[in-house]
PDB file as gemmi writes it, atoms N, CA and C in Angstrom:
CRYST1    1.000    1.000    1.000  90.00  90.00  90.00 P 1                      
ATOM      1  N   MET A   1     -32.530  40.286 -32.307  1.00  0.00           N  
ATOM      2  CA  MET A   1     -31.314  39.673 -32.981  1.00  0.00           C  
ATOM      3  C   MET A   1     -29.985  40.043 -31.919  1.00  0.00           C  
ATOM      4  N   THR A   2     -29.246  38.950 -32.153  1.00  0.00           N  
ATOM      5  CA  THR A   2     -27.844  39.073 -31.027  1.00  0.00           C  
ATOM      6  C   THR A   2     -26.672  39.201 -32.134  1.00  0.00           C  
ATOM      7  N   ARG A   3     -25.858  39.884 -31.469  1.00  0.00           N  
ATOM      8  CA  ARG A   3     -24.607  40.184 -32.068  1.00  0.00           C  
ATOM      9  C   ARG A   3     -23.622  39.316 -31.104  1.00  0.00           C  
ATOM     10  N   LEU A   4     -23.294  37.987 -31.720  1.00  0.00           N  
ATOM     11  CA  LEU A   4     -22.502  37.295 -30.809  1.00  0.00           C  
ATOM     12  C   LEU A   4     -21.054  36.941 -31.308  1.00  0.00           C  
ATOM     13  N   ARG A   5     -20.290  37.062 -30.181  1.00  0.00           N  
ATOM     14  CA  ARG A   5     -18.727  37.030 -30.153  1.00  0.00           C  
ATOM     15  C   ARG A   5     -18.427  35.692 -29.631  1.00  0.00           C  
ATOM     16  N   ILE A   6     -17.487  34.858 -30.386  1.00  0.00           N  
ATOM     17  CA  ILE A   6     -17.194  33.609 -30.013  1.00  0.00           C  
ATOM     18  C   ILE A   6     -15.517  33.438 -29.861  1.00  0.00           C  
ATOM     19  N   GLU A   7     -15.260  33.324 -28.474  1.00  0.00           N  
ATOM     20  CA  GLU A   7     -13.684  33.262 -28.530  1.00  0.00           C  
ATOM     21  C   GLU A   7     -13.313  31.617 -28.200  1.00  0.00           C  
ATOM     22  N   VAL A   8     -12.168  31.360 -29.170  1.00  0.00           N  
ATOM     23  CA  VAL A   8     -11.954  29.639 -29.056  1.00  0.00           C  
ATOM     24  C   VAL A   8     -10.471  30.095 -28.476  1.00  0.00           C  
ATOM     25  N   ARG A   9     -10.465  28.898 -27.603  1.00  0.00           N  
ATOM     26  CA  ARG A   9      -9.057  28.823 -26.806  1.00  0.00           C  
ATOM     27  C   ARG A   9      -8.699  27.352 -26.616  1.00  0.00           C  
ATOM     28  N   ASN A  10      -7.494  27.113 -26.398  1.00  0.00           N  
ATOM     29  CA  ASN A  10      -6.945  25.728 -26.155  1.00  0.00           C  
ATOM     30  C   ASN A  10      -6.923  25.610 -24.758  1.00  0.00           C  
ATOM     31  N   TYR A  11      -6.485  24.171 -24.163  1.00  0.00           N  
ATOM     32  CA  TYR A  11      -6.616  23.743 -22.843  1.00  0.00           C  
ATOM     33  C   TYR A  11      -5.422  24.732 -21.948  1.00  0.00           C  
ATOM     34  N   ASN A  12      -4.643  25.406 -22.930  1.00  0.00           N  
ATOM     35  CA  ASN A  12      -3.682  26.055 -22.207  1.00  0.00           C  
ATOM     36  C   ASN A  12      -3.954  27.901 -22.133  1.00  0.00           C  
ATOM     37  N   ASN A  13      -5.404  27.916 -22.432  1.00  0.00           N  
ATOM     38  CA  ASN A  13      -5.875  29.317 -22.482  1.00  0.00           C  
ATOM     39  C   ASN A  13      -5.160  30.100 -23.721  1.00  0.00           C  
ATOM     40  N   LYS A  14      -4.754  29.709 -24.620  1.00  0.00           N  
ATOM     41  CA  LYS A  14      -4.158  30.502 -25.760  1.00  0.00           C  
ATOM     42  C   LYS A  14      -5.048  30.241 -26.740  1.00  0.00           C  
ATOM     43  N   PRO A  15      -5.092  31.538 -27.533  1.00  0.00           N  
ATOM     44  CA  PRO A  15      -6.263  31.559 -28.621  1.00  0.00           C  
ATOM     45  C   PRO A  15      -5.898  30.422 -30.072  1.00  0.00           C  
ATOM     46  N   VAL A  16      -7.041  29.950 -30.587  1.00  0.00           N  
ATOM     47  CA  VAL A  16      -7.015  28.969 -31.418  1.00  0.00           C  
ATOM     48  C   VAL A  16      -7.095  29.773 -32.892  1.00  0.00           C  
ATOM     49  N   GLU A  17      -6.124  30.084 -33.561  1.00  0.00           N  
ATOM     50  CA  GLU A  17      -6.823  30.807 -34.898  1.00  0.00           C  
ATOM     51  C   GLU A  17      -6.871  29.820 -35.946  1.00  0.00           C  
ATOM     52  N   ARG A  18      -7.518  30.514 -37.052  1.00  0.00           N  
ATOM     53  CA  ARG A  18      -7.782  29.638 -38.179  1.00  0.00           C  
ATOM     54  C   ARG A  18      -8.818  28.346 -37.982  1.00  0.00           C  
ATOM     55  N   ALA A  19      -9.640  28.383 -36.613  1.00  0.00           N  
ATOM     56  CA  ALA A  19     -10.496  27.261 -36.480  1.00  0.00           C  
ATOM     57  C   ALA A  19     -11.872  27.539 -37.121  1.00  0.00           C  
ATOM     58  N   SER A  20     -12.160  26.748 -37.670  1.00  0.00           N  
ATOM     59  CA  SER A  20     -13.534  26.648 -38.294  1.00  0.00           C  
ATOM     60  C   SER A  20     -14.918  26.711 -37.417  1.00  0.00           C  
ATOM     61  N   VAL A  21     -15.483  27.620 -37.324  1.00  0.00           N  
ATOM     62  CA  VAL A  21     -16.826  27.891 -36.650  1.00  0.00           C  
ATOM     63  C   VAL A  21     -17.856  27.897 -37.474  1.00  0.00           C  
ATOM     64  N   VAL A  22     -18.775  26.769 -37.017  1.00  0.00           N  
ATOM     65  CA  VAL A  22     -20.089  26.889 -37.794  1.00  0.00           C  
ATOM     66  C   VAL A  22     -21.385  27.142 -36.491  1.00  0.00           C  
ATOM     67  N   VAL A  23     -22.073  28.527 -37.089  1.00  0.00           N  
ATOM     68  CA  VAL A  23     -23.163  28.645 -36.086  1.00  0.00           C  
ATOM     69  C   VAL A  23     -24.243  28.693 -36.734  1.00  0.00           C  
ATOM     70  N   ARG A  24     -25.382  27.980 -36.219  1.00  0.00           N  
ATOM     71  CA  ARG A  24     -26.563  27.724 -36.898  1.00  0.00           C  
ATOM     72  C   ARG A  24     -27.725  27.724 -36.259  1.00  0.00           C  
ATOM     73  N   PHE A  25     -28.827  28.814 -36.395  1.00  0.00           N  
ATOM     74  CA  PHE A  25     -29.849  29.009 -35.489  1.00  0.00           C  
ATOM     75  C   PHE A  25     -30.785  27.726 -35.809  1.00  0.00           C  
ATOM     76  N   VAL A  26     -30.925  27.365 -34.156  1.00  0.00           N  
ATOM     77  CA  VAL A  26     -31.772  26.010 -34.432  1.00  0.00           C  
ATOM     78  C   VAL A  26     -33.340  26.267 -34.064  1.00  0.00           C  
ATOM     79  N   GLU A  27     -33.734  27.176 -32.737  1.00  0.00           N  
ATOM     80  CA  GLU A  27     -35.129  27.396 -32.856  1.00  0.00           C  
ATOM     81  C   GLU A  27     -35.215  28.746 -31.795  1.00  0.00           C  
ATOM     82  N   GLY A  28     -36.389  29.164 -32.095  1.00  0.00           N  
ATOM     83  CA  GLY A  28     -36.554  30.422 -31.177  1.00  0.00           C  
ATOM     84  C   GLY A  28     -37.482  31.498 -31.665  1.00  0.00           C  
ATOM     85  N   ARG A  29     -37.453  32.441 -31.762  1.00  0.00           N  
ATOM     86  CA  ARG A  29     -38.014  33.754 -32.530  1.00  0.00           C  
ATOM     87  C   ARG A  29     -37.910  33.474 -34.037  1.00  0.00           C  
ATOM     88  N   SER A  30     -39.166  33.881 -34.699  1.00  0.00           N  
ATOM     89  CA  SER A  30     -39.009  33.372 -36.008  1.00  0.00           C  
ATOM     90  C   SER A  30     -38.110  34.329 -36.864  1.00  0.00           C  
ATOM     91  N   PRO A  31     -37.422  33.440 -37.484  1.00  0.00           N  
ATOM     92  CA  PRO A  31     -36.259  33.880 -38.292  1.00  0.00           C  
ATOM     93  C   PRO A  31     -36.621  34.857 -39.554  1.00  0.00           C  
ATOM     94  N   ALA A  32     -38.197  34.617 -40.059  1.00  0.00           N  
ATOM     95  CA  ALA A  32     -38.538  35.535 -41.240  1.00  0.00           C  
ATOM     96  C   ALA A  32     -39.102  36.972 -40.417  1.00  0.00           C  
ATOM     97  N   LYS A  33     -38.376  37.713 -41.682  1.00  0.00           N  
ATOM     98  CA  LYS A  33     -38.302  39.409 -41.199  1.00  0.00           C  
ATOM     99  C   LYS A  33     -39.147  39.886 -41.996  1.00  0.00           C  
ATOM    100  N   LEU A  34     -40.653  40.552 -42.249  1.00  0.00           N  
ATOM    101  CA  LEU A  34     -41.116  40.801 -43.159  1.00  0.00           C  
ATOM    102  C   LEU A  34     -40.688  40.196 -44.461  1.00  0.00           C  
ATOM    103  N   GLY A  35     -41.006  39.306 -44.657  1.00  0.00           N  
ATOM    104  CA  GLY A  35     -40.890  38.362 -46.120  1.00  0.00           C  
ATOM    105  C   GLY A  35     -39.365  38.118 -46.393  1.00  0.00           C  
ATOM    106  N   ARG A  36     -38.320  39.124 -45.620  1.00  0.00           N  
ATOM    107  CA  ARG A  36     -36.852  38.831 -46.129  1.00  0.00           C  
ATOM    108  C   ARG A  36     -36.658  37.499 -45.229  1.00  0.00           C  
ATOM    109  N   LYS A  37     -35.808  36.716 -46.007  1.00  0.00           N  
ATOM    110  CA  LYS A  37     -35.123  35.477 -45.197  1.00  0.00           C  
ATOM    111  C   LYS A  37     -33.961  36.217 -44.645  1.00  0.00           C  
ATOM    112  N   VAL A  38     -33.865  35.654 -43.354  1.00  0.00           N  
ATOM    113  CA  VAL A  38     -32.832  36.136 -42.527  1.00  0.00           C  
ATOM    114  C   VAL A  38     -31.868  34.844 -42.486  1.00  0.00           C  
ATOM    115  N   ILE A  39     -30.705  35.160 -42.886  1.00  0.00           N  
ATOM    116  CA  ILE A  39     -29.591  34.108 -42.814  1.00  0.00           C  
ATOM    117  C   ILE A  39     -29.518  33.481 -41.376  1.00  0.00           C  
ATOM    118  N   THR A  40     -29.580  32.116 -41.191  1.00  0.00           N  
ATOM    119  CA  THR A  40     -29.412  31.534 -40.200  1.00  0.00           C  
ATOM    120  C   THR A  40     -28.433  30.494 -39.780  1.00  0.00           C  
ATOM    121  N   GLN A  41     -27.421  30.699 -40.749  1.00  0.00           N  
ATOM    122  CA  GLN A  41     -26.066  29.707 -40.754  1.00  0.00           C  
ATOM    123  C   GLN A  41     -24.999  30.375 -41.244  1.00  0.00           C  
ATOM    124  N   TRP A  42     -23.719  30.384 -40.536  1.00  0.00           N  
ATOM    125  CA  TRP A  42     -22.499  30.968 -40.852  1.00  0.00           C  
ATOM    126  C   TRP A  42     -21.527  30.112 -40.761  1.00  0.00           C  
ATOM    127  N   GLU A  43     -20.660  30.279 -41.582  1.00  0.00           N  
ATOM    128  CA  GLU A  43     -19.334  29.438 -41.402  1.00  0.00           C  
ATOM    129  C   GLU A  43     -18.423  30.344 -41.559  1.00  0.00           C  
ATOM    130  N   LEU A  44     -17.464  30.503 -40.306  1.00  0.00           N  
ATOM    131  CA  LEU A  44     -16.373  31.358 -40.194  1.00  0.00           C  
ATOM    132  C   LEU A  44     -15.306  31.020 -39.835  1.00  0.00           C  
ATOM    133  N   ARG A  45     -14.212  31.707 -39.579  1.00  0.00           N  
ATOM    134  CA  ARG A  45     -12.789  31.113 -39.138  1.00  0.00           C  
ATOM    135  C   ARG A  45     -12.280  32.168 -38.122  1.00  0.00           C  
ATOM    136  N   THR A  46     -11.785  31.618 -37.048  1.00  0.00           N  
ATOM    137  CA  THR A  46     -11.237  32.530 -36.064  1.00  0.00           C  
ATOM    138  C   THR A  46      -9.988  33.362 -36.673  1.00  0.00           C  
ATOM    139  N   ASN A  47      -9.821  34.450 -35.821  1.00  0.00           N  
ATOM    140  CA  ASN A  47      -8.553  35.416 -36.285  1.00  0.00           C  
ATOM    141  C   ASN A  47      -7.558  35.079 -35.331  1.00  0.00           C  
ATOM    142  N   GLN A  48      -6.581  35.742 -35.259  1.00  0.00           N  
ATOM    143  CA  GLN A  48      -5.306  35.547 -34.460  1.00  0.00           C  
ATOM    144  C   GLN A  48      -5.411  35.483 -32.977  1.00  0.00           C  
ATOM    145  N   GLU A  49      -6.562  36.057 -32.614  1.00  0.00           N  
ATOM    146  CA  GLU A  49      -7.057  36.225 -31.155  1.00  0.00           C  
ATOM    147  C   GLU A  49      -7.776  35.098 -31.028  1.00  0.00           C  
ATOM    148  N   GLY A  50      -8.311  34.345 -31.785  1.00  0.00           N  
ATOM    149  CA  GLY A  50      -9.128  33.107 -31.592  1.00  0.00           C  
ATOM    150  C   GLY A  50     -10.660  33.410 -31.560  1.00  0.00           C  
ATOM    151  N   VAL A  51     -11.090  34.730 -32.128  1.00  0.00           N  
ATOM    152  CA  VAL A  51     -12.335  35.406 -31.996  1.00  0.00           C  
ATOM    153  C   VAL A  51     -12.919  35.356 -33.300  1.00  0.00           C  
ATOM    154  N   VAL A  52     -14.347  35.206 -33.317  1.00  0.00           N  
ATOM    155  CA  VAL A  52     -15.023  35.237 -34.534  1.00  0.00           C  
ATOM    156  C   VAL A  52     -16.285  35.977 -33.985  1.00  0.00           C  
ATOM    157  N   LYS A  53     -16.562  37.015 -35.049  1.00  0.00           N  
ATOM    158  CA  LYS A  53     -17.795  37.762 -34.871  1.00  0.00           C  
ATOM    159  C   LYS A  53     -18.958  37.360 -35.729  1.00  0.00           C  
ATOM    160  N   VAL A  54     -19.918  36.983 -35.347  1.00  0.00           N  
ATOM    161  CA  VAL A  54     -21.124  36.479 -36.024  1.00  0.00           C  
ATOM    162  C   VAL A  54     -21.916  37.704 -36.450  1.00  0.00           C  
ATOM    163  N   PRO A  55     -22.476  37.748 -37.391  1.00  0.00           N  
ATOM    164  CA  PRO A  55     -23.502  38.770 -37.972  1.00  0.00           C  
ATOM    165  C   PRO A  55     -24.737  38.447 -37.149  1.00  0.00           C  
ATOM    166  N   PRO A  56     -25.352  39.366 -37.103  1.00  0.00           N  
ATOM    167  CA  PRO A  56     -26.636  39.489 -36.276  1.00  0.00           C  
ATOM    168  C   PRO A  56     -27.550  38.189 -36.397  1.00  0.00           C  
ATOM    169  N   ILE A  57     -27.910  37.312 -35.330  1.00  0.00           N  
ATOM    170  CA  ILE A  57     -28.464  36.245 -35.155  1.00  0.00           C  
ATOM    171  C   ILE A  57     -29.868  36.066 -34.678  1.00  0.00           C  
ATOM    172  N   PRO A  58     -30.800  35.636 -35.045  1.00  0.00           N  
ATOM    173  CA  PRO A  58     -32.071  35.426 -34.131  1.00  0.00           C  
ATOM    174  C   PRO A  58     -31.864  34.942 -32.653  1.00  0.00           C  
ATOM    175  N   GLN A  59     -32.633  35.422 -31.753  1.00  0.00           N  
ATOM    176  CA  GLN A  59     -32.489  34.966 -30.452  1.00  0.00           C  
ATOM    177  C   GLN A  59     -33.175  33.684 -30.185  1.00  0.00           C  
ATOM    178  N   GLY A  60     -32.601  32.989 -29.667  1.00  0.00           N  
ATOM    179  CA  GLY A  60     -33.099  31.518 -29.336  1.00  0.00           C  
ATOM    180  C   GLY A  60     -32.142  30.592 -28.976  1.00  0.00           C  
ATOM    181  N   LYS A  61     -32.129  29.290 -29.806  1.00  0.00           N  
ATOM    182  CA  LYS A  61     -31.419  28.235 -29.645  1.00  0.00           C  
ATOM    183  C   LYS A  61     -30.369  28.154 -30.608  1.00  0.00           C  
ATOM    184  N   ILE A  62     -28.996  28.325 -30.414  1.00  0.00           N  
ATOM    185  CA  ILE A  62     -27.930  28.286 -31.463  1.00  0.00           C  
ATOM    186  C   ILE A  62     -27.138  26.964 -31.151  1.00  0.00           C  
ATOM    187  N   LEU A  63     -26.773  26.507 -32.397  1.00  0.00           N  
ATOM    188  CA  LEU A  63     -25.579  25.414 -32.318  1.00  0.00           C  
ATOM    189  C   LEU A  63     -24.294  25.990 -32.711  1.00  0.00           C  
ATOM    190  N   VAL A  64     -23.250  25.592 -32.203  1.00  0.00           N  
ATOM    191  CA  VAL A  64     -22.243  25.988 -32.193  1.00  0.00           C  
ATOM    192  C   VAL A  64     -21.214  24.885 -32.582  1.00  0.00           C  
ATOM    193  N   GLN A  65     -20.141  24.729 -33.563  1.00  0.00           N  
ATOM    194  CA  GLN A  65     -19.419  23.699 -33.902  1.00  0.00           C  
ATOM    195  C   GLN A  65     -17.977  24.308 -34.194  1.00  0.00           C  
ATOM    196  N   VAL A  66     -17.072  23.801 -33.391  1.00  0.00           N  
ATOM    197  CA  VAL A  66     -15.836  24.281 -33.800  1.00  0.00           C  
ATOM    198  C   VAL A  66     -14.875  23.121 -34.248  1.00  0.00           C  
ATOM    199  N   ILE A  67     -14.171  23.249 -35.403  1.00  0.00           N  
ATOM    200  CA  ILE A  67     -13.240  22.414 -35.857  1.00  0.00           C  
ATOM    201  C   ILE A  67     -11.986  23.096 -35.920  1.00  0.00           C  
ATOM    202  N   ALA A  68     -10.858  22.574 -35.465  1.00  0.00           N  
ATOM    203  CA  ALA A  68      -9.581  23.140 -35.560  1.00  0.00           C  
ATOM    204  C   ALA A  68      -8.620  21.901 -35.692  1.00  0.00           C  
ATOM    205  N   LYS A  69      -7.528  21.908 -36.574  1.00  0.00           N  
ATOM    206  CA  LYS A  69      -6.625  21.017 -36.735  1.00  0.00           C  
ATOM    207  C   LYS A  69      -5.796  20.709 -35.332  1.00  0.00           C  
ATOM    208  N   GLY A  70      -5.640  19.383 -34.869  1.00  0.00           N  
ATOM    209  CA  GLY A  70      -5.049  19.141 -33.645  1.00  0.00           C  
ATOM    210  C   GLY A  70      -5.852  19.055 -32.403  1.00  0.00           C  
ATOM    211  N   TYR A  71      -7.205  19.318 -32.698  1.00  0.00           N  
ATOM    212  CA  TYR A  71      -7.916  19.461 -31.568  1.00  0.00           C  
ATOM    213  C   TYR A  71      -9.252  18.689 -31.544  1.00  0.00           C  
ATOM    214  N   GLN A  72      -9.938  18.185 -30.605  1.00  0.00           N  
ATOM    215  CA  GLN A  72     -11.130  17.557 -30.833  1.00  0.00           C  
ATOM    216  C   GLN A  72     -12.280  18.559 -31.216  1.00  0.00           C  
ATOM    217  N   THR A  73     -13.302  17.924 -31.949  1.00  0.00           N  
ATOM    218  CA  THR A  73     -14.313  18.763 -32.576  1.00  0.00           C  
ATOM    219  C   THR A  73     -15.103  19.130 -31.380  1.00  0.00           C  
ATOM    220  N   PHE A  74     -15.510  20.292 -31.600  1.00  0.00           N  
ATOM    221  CA  PHE A  74     -16.633  20.979 -30.408  1.00  0.00           C  
ATOM    222  C   PHE A  74     -17.978  20.974 -30.880  1.00  0.00           C  
ATOM    223  N   GLY A  75     -18.906  20.618 -30.262  1.00  0.00           N  
ATOM    224  CA  GLY A  75     -20.458  20.986 -30.453  1.00  0.00           C  
ATOM    225  C   GLY A  75     -21.154  21.423 -29.379  1.00  0.00           C  
ATOM    226  N   GLN A  76     -22.188  22.397 -29.391  1.00  0.00           N  
ATOM    227  CA  GLN A  76     -22.946  22.619 -28.060  1.00  0.00           C  
ATOM    228  C   GLN A  76     -24.024  23.562 -28.720  1.00  0.00           C  
ATOM    229  N   THR A  77     -25.012  23.385 -28.113  1.00  0.00           N  
ATOM    230  CA  THR A  77     -26.384  24.123 -28.280  1.00  0.00           C  
ATOM    231  C   THR A  77     -26.138  25.009 -27.144  1.00  0.00           C  
ATOM    232  N   PHE A  78     -26.341  26.429 -27.433  1.00  0.00           N  
ATOM    233  CA  PHE A  78     -26.510  27.403 -26.425  1.00  0.00           C  
ATOM    234  C   PHE A  78     -27.764  28.313 -26.851  1.00  0.00           C  
ATOM    235  N   GLU A  79     -28.399  28.936 -25.450  1.00  0.00           N  
ATOM    236  CA  GLU A  79     -29.556  29.494 -25.462  1.00  0.00           C  
ATOM    237  C   GLU A  79     -29.043  31.131 -25.585  1.00  0.00           C  
ATOM    238  N   VAL A  80     -29.404  31.863 -26.759  1.00  0.00           N  
ATOM    239  CA  VAL A  80     -29.162  33.335 -26.572  1.00  0.00           C  
ATOM    240  C   VAL A  80     -30.303  34.232 -26.479  1.00  0.00           C  
ATOM    241  N   ALA A  81     -30.466  35.173 -25.412  1.00  0.00           N  
ATOM    242  CA  ALA A  81     -31.404  35.931 -25.413  1.00  0.00           C  
ATOM    243  C   ALA A  81     -31.125  37.486 -25.257  1.00  0.00           C  
ATOM    244  N   GLU A  82     -29.780  37.657 -25.204  1.00  0.00           N  
ATOM    245  CA  GLU A  82     -29.235  39.100 -25.108  1.00  0.00           C  
ATOM    246  C   GLU A  82     -28.931  39.615 -26.520  1.00  0.00           C  
ATOM    247  N   GLU A  83     -28.833  40.931 -26.419  1.00  0.00           N  
ATOM    248  CA  GLU A  83     -28.876  41.653 -27.687  1.00  0.00           C  
ATOM    249  C   GLU A  83     -26.784  41.493 -28.172  1.00  0.00           C  
ATOM    250  N   GLU A  84     -26.243  41.135 -26.993  1.00  0.00           N  
ATOM    251  CA  GLU A  84     -24.857  40.917 -27.287  1.00  0.00           C  
ATOM    252  C   GLU A  84     -24.428  39.758 -26.413  1.00  0.00           C  
ATOM    253  N   LYS A  85     -23.635  38.802 -27.087  1.00  0.00           N  
ATOM    254  CA  LYS A  85     -22.978  37.535 -25.990  1.00  0.00           C  
ATOM    255  C   LYS A  85     -21.733  37.426 -26.372  1.00  0.00           C  
ATOM    256  N   THR A  86     -21.267  37.096 -25.587  1.00  0.00           N  
ATOM    257  CA  THR A  86     -19.689  36.404 -25.725  1.00  0.00           C  
ATOM    258  C   THR A  86     -19.752  34.906 -25.390  1.00  0.00           C  
ATOM    259  N   LEU A  87     -19.362  33.954 -26.091  1.00  0.00           N  
ATOM    260  CA  LEU A  87     -19.164  32.492 -25.802  1.00  0.00           C  
ATOM    261  C   LEU A  87     -17.722  32.291 -25.662  1.00  0.00           C  
ATOM    262  N   GLU A  88     -17.099  31.419 -24.494  1.00  0.00           N  
ATOM    263  CA  GLU A  88     -15.883  31.004 -24.597  1.00  0.00           C  
ATOM    264  C   GLU A  88     -16.049  29.601 -24.609  1.00  0.00           C  
ATOM    265  N   ILE A  89     -15.262  29.527 -25.504  1.00  0.00           N  
ATOM    266  CA  ILE A  89     -15.084  27.978 -26.024  1.00  0.00           C  
ATOM    267  C   ILE A  89     -13.666  27.292 -25.937  1.00  0.00           C  
ATOM    268  N   LYS A  90     -13.523  26.138 -24.997  1.00  0.00           N  
ATOM    269  CA  LYS A  90     -12.384  25.571 -24.828  1.00  0.00           C  
ATOM    270  C   LYS A  90     -12.001  24.361 -25.653  1.00  0.00           C  
ATOM    271  N   LEU A  91     -11.326  24.232 -26.641  1.00  0.00           N  
ATOM    272  CA  LEU A  91     -10.775  22.981 -27.094  1.00  0.00           C  
ATOM    273  C   LEU A  91      -9.843  22.069 -26.411  1.00  0.00           C  
ATOM    274  N   ASN A  92     -10.210  20.856 -26.309  1.00  0.00           N  
ATOM    275  CA  ASN A  92      -9.347  19.806 -25.702  1.00  0.00           C  
ATOM    276  C   ASN A  92      -8.636  19.294 -26.849  1.00  0.00           C  
ATOM    277  N   PRO A  93      -7.522  18.667 -26.376  1.00  0.00           N  
ATOM    278  CA  PRO A  93      -6.423  17.969 -27.499  1.00  0.00           C  
ATOM    279  C   PRO A  93      -7.018  16.800 -27.660  1.00  0.00           C  
ATOM    280  N   PRO A  94      -6.667  16.095 -29.006  1.00  0.00           N  
ATOM    281  CA  PRO A  94      -7.278  14.946 -29.441  1.00  0.00           C  
ATOM    282  C   PRO A  94      -6.947  13.723 -28.583  1.00  0.00           C  
ATOM    283  N   GLN A  95      -8.002  12.747 -28.573  1.00  0.00           N  
ATOM    284  CA  GLN A  95      -7.865  11.522 -27.933  1.00  0.00           C  
ATOM    285  C   GLN A  95      -6.934  10.662 -28.380  1.00  0.00           C  
ATOM    286  N   PRO A  96      -6.026   9.854 -27.735  1.00  0.00           N  
ATOM    287  CA  PRO A  96      -5.095   8.887 -28.492  1.00  0.00           C  
ATOM    288  C   PRO A  96      -6.000   8.076 -29.095  1.00  0.00           C  
ATOM    289  N   GLN A  97      -5.502   7.254 -30.270  1.00  0.00           N  
ATOM    290  CA  GLN A  97      -6.188   6.664 -31.206  1.00  0.00           C  
ATOM    291  C   GLN A  97      -6.426   5.117 -30.139  1.00  0.00           C  
ATOM    292  N   TYR A  98      -7.442   4.569 -30.480  1.00  0.00           N  
ATOM    293  CA  TYR A  98      -7.942   3.437 -29.787  1.00  0.00           C  
ATOM    294  C   TYR A  98      -8.126   2.379 -30.925  1.00  0.00           C  
ATOM    295  N   SER A  99      -7.385   1.151 -30.584  1.00  0.00           N  
ATOM    296  CA  SER A  99      -7.594   0.098 -31.655  1.00  0.00           C  
ATOM    297  C   SER A  99      -7.835  -1.117 -30.731  1.00  0.00           C  
ATOM    298  N   ALA A 100      -9.049  -1.983 -31.224  1.00  0.00           N  
ATOM    299  CA  ALA A 100      -9.623  -3.036 -30.819  1.00  0.00           C  
ATOM    300  C   ALA A 100      -8.681  -4.128 -31.159  1.00  0.00           C  
ATOM    301  N   HIS A 101      -7.849  -3.873 -32.183  1.00  0.00           N  
ATOM    302  CA  HIS A 101      -6.855  -5.019 -32.686  1.00  0.00           C  
ATOM    303  C   HIS A 101      -5.500  -4.879 -31.733  1.00  0.00           C  
ATOM    304  N   GLN A 102      -5.336  -6.260 -31.528  1.00  0.00           N  
ATOM    305  CA  GLN A 102      -4.004  -6.282 -30.514  1.00  0.00           C  
ATOM    306  C   GLN A 102      -2.508  -6.359 -31.392  1.00  0.00           C  
TER     307      GLN A 102                                                      
END                                                                             
């Protein structure tokens, strides 16, 4: 199991608070533990420092999605094999609206 800490920052390296962070275990070591079902998905919000602490998650591949107002949505798969890991995620500004109509 891994204790995961996720830091969400913007393009100016400032913390992004109240960002919605979804962490989902994708594949790896069996999430079944002695008959008990281990929770493999969490939906959390960042604190004022832009940090989220995820409860212990099975080691292997995890998908991290971050949604924050005023930023592009972030989604990426990470490989986690350590007992403790910190992921630093940078959010980009939204892309300008594009229209095919003149």
